[in-house]
HTML snippet that shows the backbone in 3Dmol.js (N, CA, C, O; Angstrom):
<script src="https://3Dmol.org/build/3Dmol-min.js"></script>
<div id="view" style="width:600px;height:400px;position:relative"></div>
<script>
const pdb = `
ATOM      1  N   UNK A   1       4.634-109.426  -9.139  1.00  0.00           N
ATOM      2  CA  UNK A   1       5.464-109.938  -9.988  1.00  0.00           C
ATOM      3  C   UNK A   1       6.420-110.582 -10.855  1.00  0.00           C
ATOM      4  O   UNK A   1       6.983-111.378 -10.104  1.00  0.00           O
ATOM      5  N   UNK A   2       6.948-110.702 -12.051  1.00  0.00           N
ATOM      6  CA  UNK A   2       7.016-111.178 -12.956  1.00  0.00           C
ATOM      7  C   UNK A   2       8.634-111.052 -13.337  1.00  0.00           C
ATOM      8  O   UNK A   2       9.582-110.308 -13.086  1.00  0.00           O
ATOM      9  N   UNK A   3       8.310-112.395 -14.192  1.00  0.00           N
ATOM     10  CA  UNK A   3       8.993-112.941 -15.184  1.00  0.00           C
ATOM     11  C   UNK A   3       9.853-113.058 -16.246  1.00  0.00           C
ATOM     12  O   UNK A   3       9.664-113.992 -17.025  1.00  0.00           O
ATOM     13  N   UNK A   4      10.514-112.503 -16.383  1.00  0.00           N
ATOM     14  CA  UNK A   4      10.745-112.563 -18.076  1.00  0.00           C
ATOM     15  C   UNK A   4       9.625-111.412 -18.819  1.00  0.00           C
ATOM     16  O   UNK A   4       9.704-111.135 -20.016  1.00  0.00           O
ATOM     17  N   UNK A   5       8.588-110.808 -17.898  1.00  0.00           N
ATOM     18  CA  UNK A   5       7.715-110.407 -18.662  1.00  0.00           C
ATOM     19  C   UNK A   5       6.342-110.628 -18.508  1.00  0.00           C
ATOM     20  O   UNK A   5       5.316-110.109 -18.948  1.00  0.00           O
ATOM     21  N   UNK A   6       6.652-111.650 -17.674  1.00  0.00           N
ATOM     22  CA  UNK A   6       5.253-113.019 -17.551  1.00  0.00           C
ATOM     23  C   UNK A   6       4.826-112.429 -16.065  1.00  0.00           C
ATOM     24  O   UNK A   6       5.704-112.433 -15.202  1.00  0.00           O
ATOM     25  N   UNK A   7       2.967-111.711 -15.595  1.00  0.00           N
ATOM     26  CA  UNK A   7       3.179-111.578 -14.859  1.00  0.00           C
ATOM     27  C   UNK A   7       2.356-113.179 -13.643  1.00  0.00           C
ATOM     28  O   UNK A   7       1.264-113.581 -14.044  1.00  0.00           O
ATOM     29  N   UNK A   8       2.809-113.737 -12.630  1.00  0.00           N
ATOM     30  CA  UNK A   8       3.083-114.799 -11.677  1.00  0.00           C
ATOM     31  C   UNK A   8       1.999-114.588 -10.839  1.00  0.00           C
ATOM     32  O   UNK A   8       1.529-113.475 -10.604  1.00  0.00           O
ATOM     33  N   UNK A   9       1.487-115.908 -10.267  1.00  0.00           N
ATOM     34  CA  UNK A   9       0.627-115.820  -9.361  1.00  0.00           C
ATOM     35  C   UNK A   9       1.926-116.068  -8.044  1.00  0.00           C
ATOM     36  O   UNK A   9       3.125-116.341  -7.988  1.00  0.00           O
ATOM     37  N   UNK A  10       0.738-115.759  -7.071  1.00  0.00           N
ATOM     38  CA  UNK A  10       2.568-116.208  -5.689  1.00  0.00           C
ATOM     39  C   UNK A  10       1.125-116.554  -4.004  1.00  0.00           C
ATOM     40  O   UNK A  10       0.045-116.173  -3.552  1.00  0.00           O
ATOM     41  N   UNK A  11       2.579-117.778  -3.710  1.00  0.00           N
ATOM     42  CA  UNK A  11       1.487-118.283  -2.498  1.00  0.00           C
ATOM     43  C   UNK A  11       1.990-117.261  -1.583  1.00  0.00           C
ATOM     44  O   UNK A  11       3.208-117.164  -1.728  1.00  0.00           O
ATOM     45  N   UNK A  12       1.645-116.656  -0.913  1.00  0.00           N
ATOM     46  CA  UNK A  12       1.843-115.340   0.108  1.00  0.00           C
ATOM     47  C   UNK A  12       1.826-116.389   1.654  1.00  0.00           C
ATOM     48  O   UNK A  12       0.869-117.100   1.962  1.00  0.00           O
ATOM     49  N   UNK A  13       3.186-116.251   2.515  1.00  0.00           N
ATOM     50  CA  UNK A  13       3.011-116.460   3.913  1.00  0.00           C
ATOM     51  C   UNK A  13       4.490-115.830   4.893  1.00  0.00           C
ATOM     52  O   UNK A  13       5.715-115.845   4.781  1.00  0.00           O
ATOM     53  N   UNK A  14       3.484-115.325   5.830  1.00  0.00           N
ATOM     54  CA  UNK A  14       4.449-114.507   6.729  1.00  0.00           C
ATOM     55  C   UNK A  14       4.715-115.633   8.324  1.00  0.00           C
ATOM     56  O   UNK A  14       3.834-116.026   9.090  1.00  0.00           O
ATOM     57  N   UNK A  15       6.037-115.870   8.389  1.00  0.00           N
ATOM     58  CA  UNK A  15       6.551-117.461   8.738  1.00  0.00           C
ATOM     59  C   UNK A  15       5.766-116.551  10.417  1.00  0.00           C
ATOM     60  O   UNK A  15       5.126-115.499  10.415  1.00  0.00           O
ATOM     61  N   UNK A  16       6.081-117.314  11.494  1.00  0.00           N
ATOM     62  CA  UNK A  16       5.710-116.567  13.162  1.00  0.00           C
ATOM     63  C   UNK A  16       7.188-115.965  13.424  1.00  0.00           C
ATOM     64  O   UNK A  16       7.448-115.462  14.517  1.00  0.00           O
ATOM     65  N   UNK A  17       8.347-116.045  12.174  1.00  0.00           N
ATOM     66  CA  UNK A  17       9.371-114.961  13.279  1.00  0.00           C
ATOM     67  C   UNK A  17       9.355-114.241  12.070  1.00  0.00           C
ATOM     68  O   UNK A  17      10.464-113.868  11.688  1.00  0.00           O
ATOM     69  N   UNK A  18       7.984-113.824  11.076  1.00  0.00           N
ATOM     70  CA  UNK A  18       7.973-111.949  10.581  1.00  0.00           C
ATOM     71  C   UNK A  18       8.825-112.333   9.302  1.00  0.00           C
ATOM     72  O   UNK A  18       9.321-111.409   8.658  1.00  0.00           O
ATOM     73  N   UNK A  19       9.010-113.545   8.926  1.00  0.00           N
ATOM     74  CA  UNK A  19       9.811-114.038   7.877  1.00  0.00           C
ATOM     75  C   UNK A  19       9.058-113.818   6.720  1.00  0.00           C
ATOM     76  O   UNK A  19       7.960-114.216   7.108  1.00  0.00           O
ATOM     77  N   UNK A  20       8.840-113.326   5.145  1.00  0.00           N
ATOM     78  CA  UNK A  20       8.198-113.231   4.074  1.00  0.00           C
ATOM     79  C   UNK A  20       8.721-114.445   2.909  1.00  0.00           C
ATOM     80  O   UNK A  20       9.691-114.612   2.170  1.00  0.00           O
ATOM     81  N   UNK A  21       7.428-115.169   3.248  1.00  0.00           N
ATOM     82  CA  UNK A  21       8.088-116.134   1.987  1.00  0.00           C
ATOM     83  C   UNK A  21       7.045-116.324   1.322  1.00  0.00           C
ATOM     84  O   UNK A  21       5.832-116.315   1.530  1.00  0.00           O
ATOM     85  N   UNK A  22       8.123-116.598  -0.001  1.00  0.00           N
ATOM     86  CA  UNK A  22       6.999-116.449  -1.245  1.00  0.00           C
ATOM     87  C   UNK A  22       7.162-117.373  -2.585  1.00  0.00           C
ATOM     88  O   UNK A  22       8.263-117.622  -3.074  1.00  0.00           O
ATOM     89  N   UNK A  23       5.884-117.865  -3.132  1.00  0.00           N
ATOM     90  CA  UNK A  23       5.871-119.079  -4.322  1.00  0.00           C
ATOM     91  C   UNK A  23       5.506-118.866  -4.514  1.00  0.00           C
ATOM     92  O   UNK A  23       4.460-118.536  -3.954  1.00  0.00           O
ATOM     93  N   UNK A  24       5.971-118.652  -6.190  1.00  0.00           N
ATOM     94  CA  UNK A  24       5.534-117.979  -7.356  1.00  0.00           C
ATOM     95  C   UNK A  24       5.689-118.698  -8.510  1.00  0.00           C
ATOM     96  O   UNK A  24       6.784-119.192  -8.779  1.00  0.00           O
ATOM     97  N   UNK A  25       4.807-118.816  -9.178  1.00  0.00           N
ATOM     98  CA  UNK A  25       4.293-119.772 -10.712  1.00  0.00           C
ATOM     99  C   UNK A  25       3.633-118.809 -11.773  1.00  0.00           C
ATOM    100  O   UNK A  25       2.923-117.898 -11.348  1.00  0.00           O
ATOM    101  N   UNK A  26       3.826-118.957 -13.119  1.00  0.00           N
ATOM    102  CA  UNK A  26       2.626-119.096 -13.765  1.00  0.00           C
ATOM    103  C   UNK A  26       1.687-119.569 -13.841  1.00  0.00           C
ATOM    104  O   UNK A  26       0.999-119.537 -14.861  1.00  0.00           O
ATOM    105  N   UNK A  27       1.344-120.213 -12.673  1.00  0.00           N
ATOM    106  CA  UNK A  27       0.394-121.436 -13.168  1.00  0.00           C
ATOM    107  C   UNK A  27      -0.435-121.208 -12.054  1.00  0.00           C
ATOM    108  O   UNK A  27      -0.030-121.244 -10.892  1.00  0.00           O
ATOM    109  N   UNK A  28      -1.457-121.000 -12.357  1.00  0.00           N
ATOM    110  CA  UNK A  28      -2.922-120.773 -10.744  1.00  0.00           C
ATOM    111  C   UNK A  28      -3.059-122.377  -9.938  1.00  0.00           C
ATOM    112  O   UNK A  28      -3.174-122.555  -8.725  1.00  0.00           O
ATOM    113  N   UNK A  29      -3.022-123.113 -10.688  1.00  0.00           N
ATOM    114  CA  UNK A  29      -3.517-124.263 -10.558  1.00  0.00           C
ATOM    115  C   UNK A  29      -1.922-124.611 -10.019  1.00  0.00           C
ATOM    116  O   UNK A  29      -1.848-125.745  -9.548  1.00  0.00           O
ATOM    117  N   UNK A  30      -0.656-123.853 -10.002  1.00  0.00           N
ATOM    118  CA  UNK A  30       0.320-125.029  -9.081  1.00  0.00           C
ATOM    119  C   UNK A  30       0.448-124.419  -7.733  1.00  0.00           C
ATOM    120  O   UNK A  30       0.918-125.019  -6.766  1.00  0.00           O
ATOM    121  N   UNK A  31      -0.019-123.122  -7.713  1.00  0.00           N
ATOM    122  CA  UNK A  31      -0.242-122.348  -6.606  1.00  0.00           C
ATOM    123  C   UNK A  31      -1.067-122.978  -5.590  1.00  0.00           C
ATOM    124  O   UNK A  31      -0.656-123.435  -4.524  1.00  0.00           O
ATOM    125  N   UNK A  32      -2.285-122.964  -6.014  1.00  0.00           N
ATOM    126  CA  UNK A  32      -3.576-123.799  -5.492  1.00  0.00           C
ATOM    127  C   UNK A  32      -3.159-124.839  -4.709  1.00  0.00           C
ATOM    128  O   UNK A  32      -3.857-125.068  -3.722  1.00  0.00           O
ATOM    129  N   UNK A  33      -2.057-125.631  -4.923  1.00  0.00           N
ATOM    130  CA  UNK A  33      -1.978-126.911  -4.954  1.00  0.00           C
ATOM    131  C   UNK A  33      -0.436-126.977  -3.858  1.00  0.00           C
ATOM    132  O   UNK A  33       0.115-127.956  -3.355  1.00  0.00           O
ATOM    133  N   UNK A  34      -0.080-125.468  -3.785  1.00  0.00           N
ATOM    134  CA  UNK A  34       1.210-125.258  -2.929  1.00  0.00           C
ATOM    135  C   UNK A  34       0.694-124.564  -1.542  1.00  0.00           C
ATOM    136  O   UNK A  34       1.002-124.915  -0.403  1.00  0.00           O
ATOM    137  N   UNK A  35      -0.081-123.600  -1.884  1.00  0.00           N
ATOM    138  CA  UNK A  35      -1.413-123.488  -0.883  1.00  0.00           C
ATOM    139  C   UNK A  35      -1.681-124.570  -0.447  1.00  0.00           C
ATOM    140  O   UNK A  35      -0.918-124.487   0.516  1.00  0.00           O
ATOM    141  N   UNK A  36      -2.074-125.422  -0.348  1.00  0.00           N
ATOM    142  CA  UNK A  36      -3.421-126.643   0.271  1.00  0.00           C
ATOM    143  C   UNK A  36      -2.437-128.017   0.599  1.00  0.00           C
ATOM    144  O   UNK A  36      -2.749-129.005   1.264  1.00  0.00           O
ATOM    145  N   UNK A  37      -1.265-127.756  -0.036  1.00  0.00           N
ATOM    146  CA  UNK A  37       0.071-128.499   0.862  1.00  0.00           C
ATOM    147  C   UNK A  37      -0.131-128.034   1.879  1.00  0.00           C
ATOM    148  O   UNK A  37      -0.779-128.471   2.829  1.00  0.00           O
ATOM    149  N   UNK A  38       0.574-126.837   1.712  1.00  0.00           N
ATOM    150  CA  UNK A  38       1.539-126.133   2.934  1.00  0.00           C
ATOM    151  C   UNK A  38       0.438-125.940   4.351  1.00  0.00           C
ATOM    152  O   UNK A  38       0.699-125.946   5.554  1.00  0.00           O
ATOM    153  N   UNK A  39      -0.808-125.780   3.651  1.00  0.00           N
ATOM    154  CA  UNK A  39      -1.535-125.483   4.654  1.00  0.00           C
ATOM    155  C   UNK A  39      -2.094-126.929   5.977  1.00  0.00           C
ATOM    156  O   UNK A  39      -2.184-127.070   7.197  1.00  0.00           O
ATOM    157  N   UNK A  40      -2.401-127.938   4.354  1.00  0.00           N
ATOM    158  CA  UNK A  40      -2.596-129.069   5.197  1.00  0.00           C
ATOM    159  C   UNK A  40      -1.504-129.722   5.988  1.00  0.00           C
ATOM    160  O   UNK A  40      -1.844-130.285   7.029  1.00  0.00           O
ATOM    161  N   UNK A  41      -0.326-129.727   5.668  1.00  0.00           N
ATOM    162  CA  UNK A  41       1.159-129.966   6.526  1.00  0.00           C
ATOM    163  C   UNK A  41       0.745-129.512   7.546  1.00  0.00           C
ATOM    164  O   UNK A  41       0.524-130.396   8.375  1.00  0.00           O
ATOM    165  N   UNK A  42       0.384-127.826   8.115  1.00  0.00           N
ATOM    166  CA  UNK A  42       0.408-127.579   8.732  1.00  0.00           C
ATOM    167  C   UNK A  42      -1.144-127.474   9.903  1.00  0.00           C
ATOM    168  O   UNK A  42      -1.258-126.888  10.979  1.00  0.00           O
ATOM    169  N   UNK A  43      -1.957-128.147   9.271  1.00  0.00           N
ATOM    170  CA  UNK A  43      -3.415-128.047   9.377  1.00  0.00           C
ATOM    171  C   UNK A  43      -4.464-127.222   9.827  1.00  0.00           C
ATOM    172  O   UNK A  43      -5.273-127.314  10.750  1.00  0.00           O
ATOM    173  N   UNK A  44      -4.148-126.013   8.539  1.00  0.00           N
ATOM    174  CA  UNK A  44      -4.778-124.487   8.803  1.00  0.00           C
ATOM    175  C   UNK A  44      -5.858-124.898   7.542  1.00  0.00           C
ATOM    176  O   UNK A  44      -5.590-125.461   6.480  1.00  0.00           O
ATOM    177  N   UNK A  45      -6.654-124.604   7.847  1.00  0.00           N
ATOM    178  CA  UNK A  45      -8.008-124.103   7.479  1.00  0.00           C
ATOM    179  C   UNK A  45      -8.258-122.475   6.596  1.00  0.00           C
ATOM    180  O   UNK A  45      -8.659-122.452   5.433  1.00  0.00           O
ATOM    181  N   UNK A  46      -7.899-121.041   7.491  1.00  0.00           N
ATOM    182  CA  UNK A  46      -8.026-120.483   6.757  1.00  0.00           C
ATOM    183  C   UNK A  46      -7.115-119.450   7.028  1.00  0.00           C
ATOM    184  O   UNK A  46      -6.341-119.482   7.984  1.00  0.00           O
ATOM    185  N   UNK A  47      -7.199-118.369   6.067  1.00  0.00           N
ATOM    186  CA  UNK A  47      -5.861-117.786   5.571  1.00  0.00           C
ATOM    187  C   UNK A  47      -4.238-117.703   6.042  1.00  0.00           C
ATOM    188  O   UNK A  47      -3.264-116.999   5.774  1.00  0.00           O
ATOM    189  N   UNK A  48      -4.470-118.557   6.687  1.00  0.00           N
ATOM    190  CA  UNK A  48      -2.608-118.697   7.007  1.00  0.00           C
ATOM    191  C   UNK A  48      -1.612-118.028   6.121  1.00  0.00           C
ATOM    192  O   UNK A  48      -0.947-117.000   6.251  1.00  0.00           O
ATOM    193  N   UNK A  49      -1.775-119.467   4.614  1.00  0.00           N
ATOM    194  CA  UNK A  49      -1.387-118.668   3.553  1.00  0.00           C
ATOM    195  C   UNK A  49      -2.550-118.502   2.658  1.00  0.00           C
ATOM    196  O   UNK A  49      -3.559-119.204   2.728  1.00  0.00           O
ATOM    197  N   UNK A  50      -2.336-117.386   1.676  1.00  0.00           N
ATOM    198  CA  UNK A  50      -3.176-117.054   0.724  1.00  0.00           C
ATOM    199  C   UNK A  50      -2.335-116.938  -0.788  1.00  0.00           C
ATOM    200  O   UNK A  50      -1.196-116.523  -1.001  1.00  0.00           O
ATOM    201  N   UNK A  51      -3.255-117.419  -1.638  1.00  0.00           N
ATOM    202  CA  UNK A  51      -2.692-117.254  -3.048  1.00  0.00           C
ATOM    203  C   UNK A  51      -3.630-115.654  -3.715  1.00  0.00           C
ATOM    204  O   UNK A  51      -4.810-115.345  -3.873  1.00  0.00           O
ATOM    205  N   UNK A  52      -2.049-114.876  -3.979  1.00  0.00           N
ATOM    206  CA  UNK A  52      -2.347-113.737  -4.434  1.00  0.00           C
ATOM    207  C   UNK A  52      -2.241-114.182  -6.341  1.00  0.00           C
ATOM    208  O   UNK A  52      -1.289-114.835  -6.769  1.00  0.00           O
ATOM    209  N   UNK A  53      -3.027-113.840  -6.971  1.00  0.00           N
ATOM    210  CA  UNK A  53      -3.725-114.059  -7.970  1.00  0.00           C
ATOM    211  C   UNK A  53      -2.586-113.135  -9.165  1.00  0.00           C
ATOM    212  O   UNK A  53      -2.047-112.129  -8.703  1.00  0.00           O
ATOM    213  N   UNK A  54      -2.331-113.452 -10.377  1.00  0.00           N
ATOM    214  CA  UNK A  54      -2.137-112.458 -10.927  1.00  0.00           C
ATOM    215  C   UNK A  54      -2.669-110.891 -11.727  1.00  0.00           C
ATOM    216  O   UNK A  54      -2.121-109.917 -12.242  1.00  0.00           O
ATOM    217  N   UNK A  55      -4.180-111.410 -11.426  1.00  0.00           N
ATOM    218  CA  UNK A  55      -4.952-110.120 -11.454  1.00  0.00           C
ATOM    219  C   UNK A  55      -4.771-109.125 -10.000  1.00  0.00           C
ATOM    220  O   UNK A  55      -4.857-107.897  -9.976  1.00  0.00           O
ATOM    221  N   UNK A  56      -4.598-109.704  -9.252  1.00  0.00           N
ATOM    222  CA  UNK A  56      -4.261-108.666  -7.652  1.00  0.00           C
ATOM    223  C   UNK A  56      -5.179-109.441  -6.674  1.00  0.00           C
ATOM    224  O   UNK A  56      -4.970-109.438  -5.461  1.00  0.00           O
ATOM    225  N   UNK A  57      -6.535-110.318  -7.443  1.00  0.00           N
ATOM    226  CA  UNK A  57      -7.318-110.843  -6.467  1.00  0.00           C
ATOM    227  C   UNK A  57      -6.864-112.355  -5.304  1.00  0.00           C
ATOM    228  O   UNK A  57      -6.299-113.377  -5.694  1.00  0.00           O
ATOM    229  N   UNK A  58      -7.245-112.110  -4.087  1.00  0.00           N
ATOM    230  CA  UNK A  58      -6.481-112.694  -3.240  1.00  0.00           C
ATOM    231  C   UNK A  58      -7.498-114.326  -2.548  1.00  0.00           C
ATOM    232  O   UNK A  58      -8.585-114.217  -1.980  1.00  0.00           O
ATOM    233  N   UNK A  59      -6.893-115.480  -2.765  1.00  0.00           N
ATOM    234  CA  UNK A  59      -7.521-116.774  -2.173  1.00  0.00           C
ATOM    235  C   UNK A  59      -7.395-116.894  -0.705  1.00  0.00           C
ATOM    236  O   UNK A  59      -6.329-116.301  -0.541  1.00  0.00           O
ATOM    237  N   UNK A  60      -7.750-117.241   0.383  1.00  0.00           N
ATOM    238  CA  UNK A  60      -7.562-117.780   1.735  1.00  0.00           C
ATOM    239  C   UNK A  60      -7.322-118.960   2.029  1.00  0.00           C
ATOM    240  O   UNK A  60      -8.429-119.352   1.659  1.00  0.00           O
ATOM    241  N   UNK A  61      -6.926-119.705   2.312  1.00  0.00           N
ATOM    242  CA  UNK A  61      -7.124-121.355   2.401  1.00  0.00           C
ATOM    243  C   UNK A  61      -8.614-122.068   1.962  1.00  0.00           C
ATOM    244  O   UNK A  61      -8.873-122.963   1.157  1.00  0.00           O
ATOM    245  N   UNK A  62      -9.363-121.355   2.755  1.00  0.00           N
ATOM    246  CA  UNK A  62     -10.354-122.198   2.207  1.00  0.00           C
ATOM    247  C   UNK A  62     -10.667-122.147   0.890  1.00  0.00           C
ATOM    248  O   UNK A  62     -11.071-123.117   0.249  1.00  0.00           O
ATOM    249  N   UNK A  63     -10.481-120.947   0.414  1.00  0.00           N
ATOM    250  CA  UNK A  63     -10.730-120.629  -1.350  1.00  0.00           C
ATOM    251  C   UNK A  63     -10.041-122.162  -1.803  1.00  0.00           C
ATOM    252  O   UNK A  63     -10.708-123.069  -2.298  1.00  0.00           O
ATOM    253  N   UNK A  64      -8.039-122.264  -1.422  1.00  0.00           N
ATOM    254  CA  UNK A  64      -7.797-122.910  -2.187  1.00  0.00           C
ATOM    255  C   UNK A  64      -8.480-124.379  -2.244  1.00  0.00           C
ATOM    256  O   UNK A  64      -8.758-124.932  -3.308  1.00  0.00           O
ATOM    257  N   UNK A  65      -8.795-125.133  -0.524  1.00  0.00           N
ATOM    258  CA  UNK A  65      -9.571-125.817  -0.147  1.00  0.00           C
ATOM    259  C   UNK A  65     -10.607-125.802  -1.369  1.00  0.00           C
ATOM    260  O   UNK A  65     -10.553-126.627  -2.281  1.00  0.00           O
ATOM    261  N   UNK A  66     -11.332-125.019  -1.310  1.00  0.00           N
ATOM    262  CA  UNK A  66     -12.975-125.931  -1.850  1.00  0.00           C
ATOM    263  C   UNK A  66     -12.343-125.916  -3.705  1.00  0.00           C
ATOM    264  O   UNK A  66     -12.706-126.655  -4.620  1.00  0.00           O
ATOM    265  N   UNK A  67     -11.150-124.612  -3.736  1.00  0.00           N
ATOM    266  CA  UNK A  67     -11.117-124.948  -5.614  1.00  0.00           C
ATOM    267  C   UNK A  67     -10.079-126.557  -6.075  1.00  0.00           C
ATOM    268  O   UNK A  67      -9.684-126.982  -7.161  1.00  0.00           O
ATOM    269  N   UNK A  68      -9.917-127.169  -4.396  1.00  0.00           N
ATOM    270  CA  UNK A  68      -8.955-127.929  -5.454  1.00  0.00           C
ATOM    271  C   UNK A  68      -9.666-129.494  -5.634  1.00  0.00           C
ATOM    272  O   UNK A  68      -9.155-130.322  -6.388  1.00  0.00           O
TER     273      UNK A  68
END
`;
const viewer = $3Dmol.createViewer("view");
viewer.addModel(pdb, "pdb");
viewer.setStyle({}, {cartoon: {color: "spectrum"}});
viewer.zoomTo();
viewer.render();
</script>
């Protein structure tokens, strides 16, 4: 995902109803914070919401929690 030529990091979530929700930000730290906030809100600890980094690498919920 790009915005004005900038590669973005994304928090990817597929809801129980099959809806795709994406939070995108240039800042990886902002995406990690958002993933941790969403995971903590629901009590999830692994892979429910993932951060897809600008380089294509994906971080699980556990990775995000460990990074925070």
